[in-house]
C-alpha positions in Angstrom: -0.7 -3.5 35.1 0.5 -1.9 31.8 -2.0 -2.2 28.9 -0.5 -4.0 25.9 -3.6 -3.9 23.7 -5.7 -0.8 23.2 -9.1 -2.0 21.9 -12.2 -0.2 20.6 -15.7 -1.6 20.4 -17.4 -2.0 17.0 -19.5 1.1 17.8 -16.2 3.1 17.4 -15.5 2.1 13.8 -15.2 5.4 12.0 -18.4 6.2 10.1 -16.6 8.6 7.7 -13.4 8.4 5.7 -11.0 11.4 5.9 -10.0 13.1 2.6 -6.7 15.0 3.1 -7.2 16.9 -0.2 -9.5 19.2 1.7 -6.7 20.4 4.0 -3.7 20.5 1.6 -1.8 23.9 1.6 -1.7 23.7 -2.2 -3.8 21.3 -4.5 -2.1 18.3 -6.1 -1.6 18.4 -9.9 -4.5 16.8 -11.8 -4.2 13.4 -13.6 -3.9 13.8 -17.4 -5.5 12.0 -20.3 -2.7 9.8 -21.8 -3.5 10.9 -25.4 -4.5 14.6 -25.1 -2.3 15.4 -22.0 -5.2 17.5 -20.8 -6.7 17.2 -17.3 -8.8 14.0 -16.9 -12.6 14.2 -17.0 -14.8 11.8 -15.0 -16.1 10.2 -18.2 -12.5 9.3 -19.2 -12.5 6.8 -16.3 -15.9 5.3 -16.8 -14.7 2.2 -18.7 -12.5 1.3 -15.7 -14.3 2.4 -12.5 -17.9 2.8 -11.2 -19.1 6.4 -11.0 -19.2 6.4 -7.2 -15.4 5.7 -7.0 -14.7 8.2 -9.8 -16.5 10.9 -7.7 -14.4 10.0 -4.6 -11.2 10.1 -6.7 -11.9 13.7 -7.7 -13.5 14.8 -4.4 -12.2 17.7 -2.2 -14.8 17.0 0.5 -13.1 16.5 3.9 -15.4 13.8 5.3 -17.1 11.1 3.1 -19.7 8.9 4.7 -19.1 5.1 4.9 -22.2 3.2 3.7 -23.9 1.0 6.3 -23.3 -2.1 4.1 -19.5 -1.4 4.2 -19.6 -0.9 8.0 -21.3 -4.3 8.3 -18.4 -6.0 6.5 -15.8 -3.9 8.4 -17.2 -5.4 11.6 -15.7 -8.8 10.6 -12.3 -7.5 11.7 -12.5 -3.8 12.6 -11.6 -2.0 14.8 -8.1 -3.5 14.7 -5.9 -3.5 17.8 -3.3 -1.0 18.7 -0.4 -2.6 20.6 2.2 -1.0 23.0 5.5 -2.8 22.2 6.6 -3.1 25.9 8.8 -6.1 25.2 10.6 -4.5 22.2 11.1 -1.3 24.2 12.7 -3.3 27.0 14.9 -5.3 24.6 16.1 -2.0 23.0 16.6 -0.3 26.4 15.0 2.8 25.0 13.0 5.6 26.8 10.8 5.7 23.7 7.2 4.5 23.7 6.5 2.3 20.7 3.0 1.7 19.5 1.9 -0.3 16.4 -1.4 -0.5 14.6 -1.9 -4.2 13.6 -3.9 -4.8 10.4 -3.1 -8.5 10.2 -6.4 -9.4 12.0 -8.4 -9.0 8.7 -9.4 -12.3 7.0 -6.8 -11.7 4.3 -4.1 -10.9 6.9 -3.4 -7.3 5.8 -4.8 -3.8 5.5 -6.0 -4.3 1.9 -9.6 -5.4 2.6 -10.3 -1.8 3.9 -10.6 -0.7 0.3 -11.3 -4.0 -1.4 -14.7 -4.4 0.1 -15.6 -0.8 -0.7 -14.6 -1.2 -4.4 -16.5 -4.5 -4.6 -19.6 -2.9 -3.1 -19.7 0.1 -5.4 -19.1 -2.1 -8.5 -21.8 -4.6 -7.5 -24.2 -1.7 -6.9 -23.7 -0.4 -10.4 -24.2 -3.8 -12.1 -20.7 -5.0 -12.7 -20.2 -8.8 -13.0 -16.4 -9.2 -12.7 -13.4 -7.3 -11.4 -9.9 -7.6 -12.9 -6.8 -6.5 -10.9 -3.1 -7.1 -10.4 -1.2 -8.1 -7.3 2.4 -8.2 -6.3 3.1 -10.3 -3.1 -0.6 -11.3 -3.1 -2.1 -9.2 -0.3 -4.2 -7.1 -2.6 -5.2 -10.1 -4.8 -6.2 -11.9 -1.6 -8.2 -8.9 -0.4 -10.1 -8.4 -3.6 -10.8 -12.1 -3.9 -12.3 -12.1 -0.5 -14.4 -8.9 -1.3 -15.7 -10.3 -4.5 -16.7 -13.5 -2.7 -18.6 -11.5 -0.1 -20.4 -9.4 -2.8 -21.0 -12.2 -5.4 -18.6 -10.9 -8.1 -16.2 -12.9 -10.2 -12.5 -11.9 -9.8 -9.5 -12.2 -12.1 -6.0 -11.5 -10.6 -2.9 -11.0 -12.6 -0.1 -11.9 -10.2 3.5 -10.8 -10.7 5.3 -13.9 -11.9 8.2 -13.8 -9.4 5.6 -13.6 -6.5 3.4 -16.2 -8.2 6.4 -18.6 -7.9 7.7 -17.4 -4.5 4.3 -17.3 -2.7 2.1 -20.2 -3.8 0.0 -20.1 -0.8 -1.1 -16.6 -1.5 -2.3 -17.9 -4.8 -4.1 -20.8 -3.0 -5.9 -18.3 -0.7 -7.2 -16.3 -3.7 -8.4 -19.5 -5.3 -10.2 -20.6 -2.1 -12.2 -17.3 -2.3 -13.0 -18.1 -6.0 -10.6 -16.0 -7.9 -8.8 -16.9 -11.2 -5.1 -16.3 -10.7 -2.8 -15.8 -13.7 1.0 -15.4 -13.6 2.0 -12.0 -15.2 3.2 -11.4 -17.9 0.8 -13.9 -19.5 -0.5 -14.8 -23.0 -4.0 -13.7 -21.9 -3.4 -10.1 -23.1 -1.6 -8.2 -25.8 0.4 -6.3 -23.1 1.5 -9.6 -21.6 2.4 -11.2 -25.0 4.5 -8.1 -26.0 6.6 -8.5 -22.8 7.0 -12.2 -23.3 8.2 -11.7 -26.9 10.9 -9.4 -25.6 11.8 -11.5 -22.6 10.2 -15.0 -22.3 11.7 -15.3 -18.8 10.4 -11.9 -17.5 9.9 -12.0 -13.7 7.1 -9.5 -14.2 6.3 -6.3 -12.4 3.4 -4.5 -10.9 3.5 -2.1 -13.9 3.1 -5.1 -16.3 0.4 -6.7 -14.3 -1.6 -3.4 -14.2 -1.4 -3.2 -18.0 -2.9 -6.7 -18.3 -5.7 -6.0 -15.8 -6.5 -2.7 -17.4 -6.6 -4.2 -20.9 -8.8 -7.1 -19.6 -11.3 -4.7 -17.9 -11.4 -2.2 -20.9 -12.1 -5.1 -23.3 -15.2 -6.5 -21.5 -18.4 -4.5 -20.9 -19.3 -6.4 -17.7 -15.9 -6.0 -16.1 -14.2 -3.1 -14.3 -10.7 -2.6 -13.0 -9.8 -2.5 -9.3 -6.6 -1.0 -7.9 -5.2 -1.7 -4.4 -3.0 1.4 -4.0 -1.8 4.7 -5.5 -5.1 6.4 -6.4 -6.9 9.0 -4.2 -10.0 6.9 -3.5 -7.9 3.9 -2.3 -6.0 6.0 0.2 -9.2 7.6 1.3 -10.7 4.2 2.3 -7.6 3.3 4.2 -7.9 6.3 6.6 -10.0 4.1 8.9 -6.6 2.9 10.2 -5.3 6.3 11.3 -8.7 7.4 12.6 -9.0 4.4 14.8 -5.4 4.8 16.0 -6.1 8.4 17.0 -9.0 7.2 19.3 -6.8 4.4 20.7 -3.9 6.7 21.5 -6.3 9.0 23.2 -7.3 6.1 25.5 -3.6 5.9 26.5 -3.4 9.6 26.9 -0.7 9.7 24.2 0.1 11.2 20.8 2.9 10.3 18.4 6.0 12.4 17.8 6.6 10.3 14.6 4.3 8.1 12.5 5.9 5.5 10.3 4.6 3.3 7.5 6.0 1.1 4.8 5.6 2.6 1.3 5.1 0.9 -2.0 2.1 2.6 -3.8 1.0 4.4 -0.6 -2.2 2.8 0.7 -0.9 1.6 4.0 1.2 4.6 4.7 -1.5 7.1 3.7 -4.2 5.2 5.6 -2.2 5.4 8.9 -0.5 8.8 8.4 -3.0 11.1 6.7 -5.3 11.7 9.7 -2.2 12.6 11.8 -0.7 14.8 9.0 -4.0 16.8 9.1 -2.9 17.8 12.6 0.6 18.7 11.3 -1.0 20.9 8.7 -3.0 22.6 11.4 0.2 23.4 13.3 0.9 20.4 15.6 4.5 19.1 15.7 4.7 15.7 14.1 7.0 13.8 11.7 5.6 11.3 9.1 8.1 8.8 7.7 7.5 6.6 4.6 9.8 3.6 4.4 10.7 1.8 1.1 13.2 -0.8 -0.1 16.6 0.4 -1.4 16.0 -1.9 -4.4 12.9 0.1 -5.4 13.6 3.6 -4.1 10.7 5.5 -5.6 10.4 8.3 -3.1 14.1 8.6 -2.2 15.6 8.5 -5.7 12.8 8.9 -8.2 12.0 12.4 -9.4 8.4 13.8 -9.3 7.0 13.8 -12.9 4.0 12.9 -14.9 4.2 9.2 -15.8 2.1 6.2 -16.6 1.0 3.9 -13.9 1.6 0.9 -16.0 4.2 -0.5 -18.4 2.1 -0.5 -21.5 1.1 3.2 -21.1 -2.6 2.5 -20.9 -3.3 4.4 -17.6 -3.8 8.2 -17.1 -0.6 10.2 -16.5 -0.2 10.8 -12.8 2.1 13.4 -11.2 4.1 11.3 -8.8 7.6 10.3 -7.7 8.6 7.6 -10.3 11.4 5.4 -11.3 9.9 5.2 -14.8 7.0 3.1 -16.1 9.4 0.7 -17.8 11.4 0.1 -14.6 11.9 -3.6 -13.8 12.5 -4.0 -10.0 14.7 -6.7 -8.5 13.0 -9.8 -7.2 13.2 -8.8 -3.6 10.8 -10.5 -1.1 8.8 -7.4 -0.2 6.7 -7.9 -3.4 4.1 -5.4 -2.3 6.7 -2.6 -2.4 8.0 -3.3 -5.9 6.2 -0.5 -7.7 7.8 2.1 -9.9 5.5 5.0 -8.8 4.2 6.5 -5.6 0.7 7.7 -4.8 0.3 11.3 -6.1 -1.0 12.5 -2.7 2.0 11.0 -0.9 4.3 12.5 -3.6 2.7 15.9 -3.1 3.2 15.7 0.7 6.9 14.8 0.2 7.2 17.9 -2.1 5.5 20.0 0.6 8.0 18.8 3.3 5.2 17.1 5.3 6.5 13.6 4.7 10.1 12.2 5.0 11.2 9.2 3.0 13.8 6.5 4.0 15.1 3.4 2.1 16.6 0.2 3.6 18.3 -2.9 2.1 16.3 -6.1 2.7 18.8 -7.9 5.1 18.6 -5.1 7.6 14.8 -5.1 7.3 14.6 -8.9 7.9 17.0 -8.5 10.9 14.6 -6.0 12.4 11.6 -8.3 11.6 13.2 -11.2 13.4 14.0 -9.1 16.4 10.4 -7.9 16.5 9.1 -11.4 16.2 11.3 -12.6 19.0 10.1 -9.9 21.4 6.5 -9.1 20.4 5.6 -12.6 19.0 4.0 -11.4 15.7 5.7 -12.2 12.4 5.7 -9.2 10.2 5.1 -9.3 6.4 8.3 -8.3 4.6 6.6 -5.1 3.6 5.6 -4.2 7.1 9.1 -5.1 8.3 10.4 -1.9 6.7 8.3 0.1 9.1 9.6 -2.1 12.0 13.2 -1.3 11.0 12.5 2.5 10.9 10.7 2.3 14.3 13.6 0.5 15.9 16.0 3.1 14.5 13.9 5.9 15.9 13.8 4.2 19.3 17.6 3.7 19.3 18.0 7.4 18.4 15.8 8.3 21.4 18.1 6.1 23.6 21.2 7.8 22.3 19.7 11.3 22.9 18.4 10.2 26.3 14.9 11.6 25.8 11.4 10.2 25.4 9.8 9.9 22.0 6.4 8.4 21.1 6.6 6.3 18.0 3.6 4.9 16.1 4.1 2.5 13.1 1.8 0.5 10.9 2.2 -3.3 11.0 0.2 -3.6 7.8 0.0 -7.4 7.7 1.4 -10.7 9.0 4.2 -12.8 7.4 2.6 -16.2 7.6 2.6 -16.6 3.8 6.2 -15.3 3.6 8.1 -18.0 5.4 10.1 -18.8 2.3 11.6 -15.3 2.6 12.4 -15.9 6.2 14.0 -19.2 5.3 16.2 -17.4 2.9 17.2 -14.8 5.5 17.9 -17.4 8.2 20.0 -19.5 5.8 22.0 -16.5 4.8 20.8 -16.6 1.2 19.2 -13.2 1.2 21.1 -10.6 -0.8 21.0 -6.8 -0.7 20.5 -5.1 -3.9 21.4 -1.4 -4.3 19.8 -0.1 -7.5 22.5 1.3 -9.8 22.0 4.9 -11.0 22.2 3.8 -14.7 19.1 1.5 -14.2 17.1 4.5 -13.0 18.4 6.8 -15.7 17.5 4.2 -18.4 13.9 3.9 -17.2 13.5 7.7 -16.6 14.5 8.3 -20.2 11.2 6.9 -21.2 9.1 9.1 -19.0 6.9 11.3 -21.2 7.8 15.0 -21.5 4.8 16.9 -20.1 
């Protein structure tokens, strides 16, 4: 009998996170203070984050211990299963072996709780009463709402308006866990009001929602800001995914030729890929592929530059691939990938040639998702479906070349709250959007000259 699920006992949950900064051939460029343009100091972030997270953000230590209190929460869903996609392989007629690490077994249905519970824990430990955050498609907002509920914190979520309207049940899930959910841009903040004055019908963006959440947190002494992607400490917490996957592949006596993850801000991709990229840095042959939507092609068409993480220019300047902080993405259904910037660490790895980037239009992505669902049974989130598409392409390339290839991809969450998007695809209403060059140029013109 061929194993379909590769499972680990709870005793095999990683007890440390892996920090790729320790093994980089060259260090990444430091974040800069938005006013002085000088490297950021820890105290510059104290209004937004607890000191424990600030220390992790700046750390170059390879292994960072996971507190026992976090491990106790991780046990609710970790370790997550690694699947061998036998049925998909058979349908494709490929000699490739396809594995996928499935994070949809978490209570929130995605990989996001891996960092949400950590951030809630450290904030609670330092006396914070409330967390403010943003969310696109709702996976991050759901995860932080869950985490705040588990640790007794209040939670305010600024949800991108187009997703607020497209995904009402994500909003309901956040409210079940006790969060206040606000459509962004809103009248709650100065940043939101400024956008609405310019465009009362603005669909919103992650950049705008970040501005609102940062303004909210900075304006209240008992409130901190929480971010679901992009920053170093967030990607650090997600490495439990890749570390578990390594153990599970070892059980199968296998190792990937290529590791694939969808990419918006970088948390899912980094979490799966970084522990494997460590082996690539040490000399092992391996490809790592980050997959994004053609409608928001940050890695594939955005230059690397210092830019703000938000629209209102309140965040530190991060050196990252960017489409410009004023960029307004199209209202595609992969809401979690509609961000103008990429994680600085992922951007750095792209520059070093250690990560490849691909972009796909959404109809091809949904076609791959439906094929996956009809063979493997699981319905992917639209974000995860980008990785599914790239994995299928890799498997078909192996078929054409007539040689074996081991493929690992991240199925970062299920699509049970995204059925409206699948309805649109099945009814032929889903349209591809190829971002015009002039839209990128217009937004990039506002990137600061540093």
